[in-house]
C-alpha positions as CSV (number, residue, x, y, z in Angstrom):
1,M,112.8,72.3,57.7
2,E,112.3,71.0,54.3
3,H,110.7,73.2,51.7
4,K,109.0,71.8,48.6
5,Q,107.7,73.9,45.8
6,S,104.2,73.0,44.8
7,E,102.7,73.1,41.3
8,T,101.4,76.7,42.0
9,G,104.9,77.9,42.7
10,Q,104.4,78.2,46.5
11,Y,106.6,76.5,49.1
12,E,105.1,74.0,51.5
13,V,106.7,73.3,54.9
14,K,106.6,69.8,56.2
15,M,104.3,69.8,59.2
16,K,106.0,67.0,61.2
17,K,109.0,69.2,61.9
18,L,107.0,72.3,62.5
19,I,104.6,70.9,65.2
20,P,107.2,70.1,67.8
21,I,108.8,73.5,67.4
22,L,105.5,75.2,67.9
23,T,104.7,73.0,70.9
24,I,108.0,74.0,72.6
25,L,107.4,77.7,71.9
26,M,103.9,77.5,73.4
27,F,105.3,75.8,76.5
28,L,107.9,78.5,76.9
29,M,105.4,81.3,76.5
30,S,103.0,79.8,79.0
31,T,105.9,79.4,81.5
32,L,106.7,83.1,81.2
33,A,103.1,84.1,81.6
34,L,102.9,82.1,84.9
35,A,106.2,83.6,86.2
36,S,104.8,87.2,85.8
37,S,101.5,86.5,87.5
38,P,100.4,88.5,90.6
39,P,100.8,87.0,94.1
40,V,98.3,84.4,95.2
41,P,95.7,86.1,97.5
42,S,96.1,85.1,101.1
43,P,93.7,87.2,103.1
44,I,93.5,87.9,106.8
45,I,89.9,88.8,107.8
46,G,89.1,89.8,111.3
47,K,86.4,91.3,113.5
48,L,87.0,93.5,116.6
49,T,84.1,93.4,119.1
50,L,83.5,94.6,122.6
51,N,80.4,93.1,124.4
52,G,79.2,91.8,121.1
53,Q,79.3,95.2,119.3
54,G,81.6,95.8,116.3
55,L,84.0,98.7,117.0
56,D,84.6,101.5,114.4
57,G,87.8,103.5,113.8
58,Y,90.4,101.4,115.5
59,T,93.7,100.9,113.7
60,I,94.9,97.4,113.2
61,E,98.6,96.5,112.9
62,V,99.7,93.3,111.2
63,K,103.3,92.0,111.4
64,N,105.0,88.9,109.9
65,I,107.3,87.8,112.8
66,R,109.8,86.0,110.4
67,T,110.4,88.9,108.0
68,G,109.7,91.8,110.5
69,T,107.5,93.5,107.9
70,T,104.6,95.5,109.5
71,V,101.6,97.2,107.9
72,S,98.8,99.1,109.6
73,G,95.8,101.2,109.0
74,D,98.1,104.2,108.5
75,T,99.1,102.8,105.1
76,I,96.2,100.4,104.2
77,G,92.7,101.7,104.7
78,S,91.1,98.2,105.2
79,L,93.1,97.9,108.5
80,V,90.9,100.6,110.1
81,T,87.9,98.9,111.6
82,E,84.5,99.5,110.1
83,H,81.6,97.8,112.0
84,G,84.4,95.9,113.7
85,G,85.7,94.3,110.5
86,F,89.2,94.6,109.0
87,F,91.0,92.9,106.1
88,V,94.6,92.6,104.7
89,D,96.2,90.5,102.1
90,L,99.4,88.7,103.2
91,S,101.2,89.9,100.0
92,K,101.4,93.3,101.7
93,I,103.7,91.8,104.4
94,G,106.2,90.0,102.4
95,F,104.3,87.0,100.9
96,I,105.4,87.4,97.3
97,G,104.2,84.3,95.5
98,P,103.6,80.6,95.6
99,S,107.4,79.9,95.2
100,Q,108.3,81.6,98.5
101,V,108.2,79.4,101.6
102,Y,105.9,80.9,104.3
103,L,104.2,77.9,105.8
104,G,104.5,78.2,109.5
105,D,105.1,82.0,109.7
106,T,103.7,83.7,112.7
107,I,101.4,86.6,112.0
108,Q,100.9,89.1,114.9
109,V,97.8,91.2,114.9
110,K,97.5,94.2,117.3
111,V,94.8,96.8,117.9
112,R,96.1,100.3,118.5
113,G,94.3,102.5,121.0
114,F,92.7,99.7,123.1
C-alpha cells in the first residue's frame, strides 16, 4: 500500500489497493459464518390415529436405516404422541448439514406399545 502524507501531516492510503483486500476479507468471513451455521431443519411430522381418534401417550421410535441411528420418545419428548401428533427433526438422527448426502435414506418409524 502506498502512503502519502497530506498537507495536514496525516497519511492517506490509496483506496484502489485497499478495496480488493477488504472484499477478500469479507468473503472469507462470510464463508466461515456459513460453515458454522446450525443444521438445516428437516422435520418429520406424523399423526397416530385409531378409528379417526388421535392417540395420546404412545412412544414413537425413528431410525435412519443407512446410519443405524435411532431416537425415541425416551430421549425426545416430541416423540411421545399428544392428540396423536408427533414430531422430530432429522438432525437428531445423523443429518448434520446440507453438505452431507442423505437423499434416498430410508427412515423407519415405529410405534411402541401397539
